[in-house]
C-alpha positions as CSV (number, residue, x, y, z in Angstrom):
1,M,24.9,17.6,-15.0
2,T,23.4,13.7,-15.0
3,S,20.2,13.2,-13.8
4,E,18.9,9.8,-12.9
5,R,16.5,8.2,-14.1
6,K,14.0,5.6,-12.1
7,N,12.2,2.6,-12.6
8,N,8.9,1.7,-11.7
9,I,8.4,-0.4,-10.2
10,C,4.3,-2.1,-9.1
11,F,3.4,-3.3,-5.3
12,I,0.3,-4.9,-4.7
13,S,-1.0,-6.0,-1.0
14,P,-4.0,-7.3,0.4
15,F,-3.5,-5.4,3.7
16,L,-2.8,-1.5,3.6
17,P,1.1,-1.0,4.7
18,Y,1.3,2.1,7.0
19,E,3.8,2.3,10.1
20,N,1.9,1.1,12.7
21,A,0.0,-1.0,10.9
22,G,-1.1,-4.5,13.2
23,H,-0.3,-7.4,11.2
24,A,3.5,-7.9,10.6
25,G,2.0,-8.5,6.5
26,G,1.9,-4.3,6.5
27,K,4.5,-3.3,7.9
28,Y,6.5,-4.9,5.8
29,I,5.6,-3.6,2.6
30,Y,5.4,-0.6,4.7
31,D,9.1,-0.8,5.4
32,L,10.0,-2.3,1.4
33,I,8.6,1.2,0.1
34,K,9.9,2.8,2.5
35,Y,13.5,1.2,1.5
36,F,12.8,1.7,-2.4
37,K,11.3,5.1,-2.5
38,N,14.5,6.9,-3.9
39,K,15.4,4.0,-6.0
40,F,12.4,4.0,-8.3
41,H,8.5,6.1,-8.5
42,I,6.3,3.5,-6.3
43,T,2.8,2.2,-7.3
44,L,0.7,0.8,-5.1
45,I,-2.5,-1.2,-5.7
46,V,-4.2,-2.4,-2.0
47,R,-7.4,-2.9,-1.0
48,I,-8.9,-1.4,2.5
49,N,-11.4,-1.0,5.0
50,N,-13.1,1.9,5.6
51,D,-11.0,2.2,9.0
52,E,-7.9,2.7,7.3
53,Q,-8.1,5.5,4.8
54,R,-7.3,7.5,7.4
55,H,-3.5,5.7,6.6
56,L,-3.5,6.1,3.3
57,N,-1.7,9.4,3.6
58,D,1.1,7.7,5.3
59,I,2.4,5.7,2.4
60,K,1.1,8.1,-0.3
61,K,3.9,10.1,0.6
62,F,6.1,7.8,-0.4
63,C,4.3,6.4,-4.0
64,K,4.1,8.6,-7.5
65,N,0.9,6.6,-7.7
66,V,-2.3,4.4,-4.9
67,Y,-5.0,3.0,-6.5
68,Y,-7.5,1.4,-3.7
69,T,-10.8,-0.6,-3.1
70,T,-12.6,-0.4,-0.2
71,F,-14.3,-3.1,1.3
72,D,-16.5,-4.4,4.0
73,E,-14.8,-5.2,7.1
74,Q,-16.9,-7.5,8.1
75,N,-16.3,-10.2,5.7
76,K,-12.7,-9.2,4.9
77,R,-12.0,-13.1,5.4
78,N,-15.1,-14.5,3.8
79,L,-15.0,-15.1,0.5
80,Y,-18.6,-16.5,0.6
81,G,-19.9,-13.6,1.6
82,L,-18.3,-11.2,-1.1
83,L,-21.0,-13.6,-3.5
């Protein structure tokens, strides 16, 4: 009996990947993770806004680990708002 050992891969994304993401980047990374889920142990590091937390389970089913940080929607594109 041969057991196949999976390597690890880490995705770092500025936006949460999920199936019906409202932006191409989130959808593209979601498709990549789905493609690699059977070949690798996947870790995802991502930042999300509070409204996106409900979508975390969509991606967690494909990942070994998901680490995230939240940010304020109002300041998400404003670097000066982070200072």
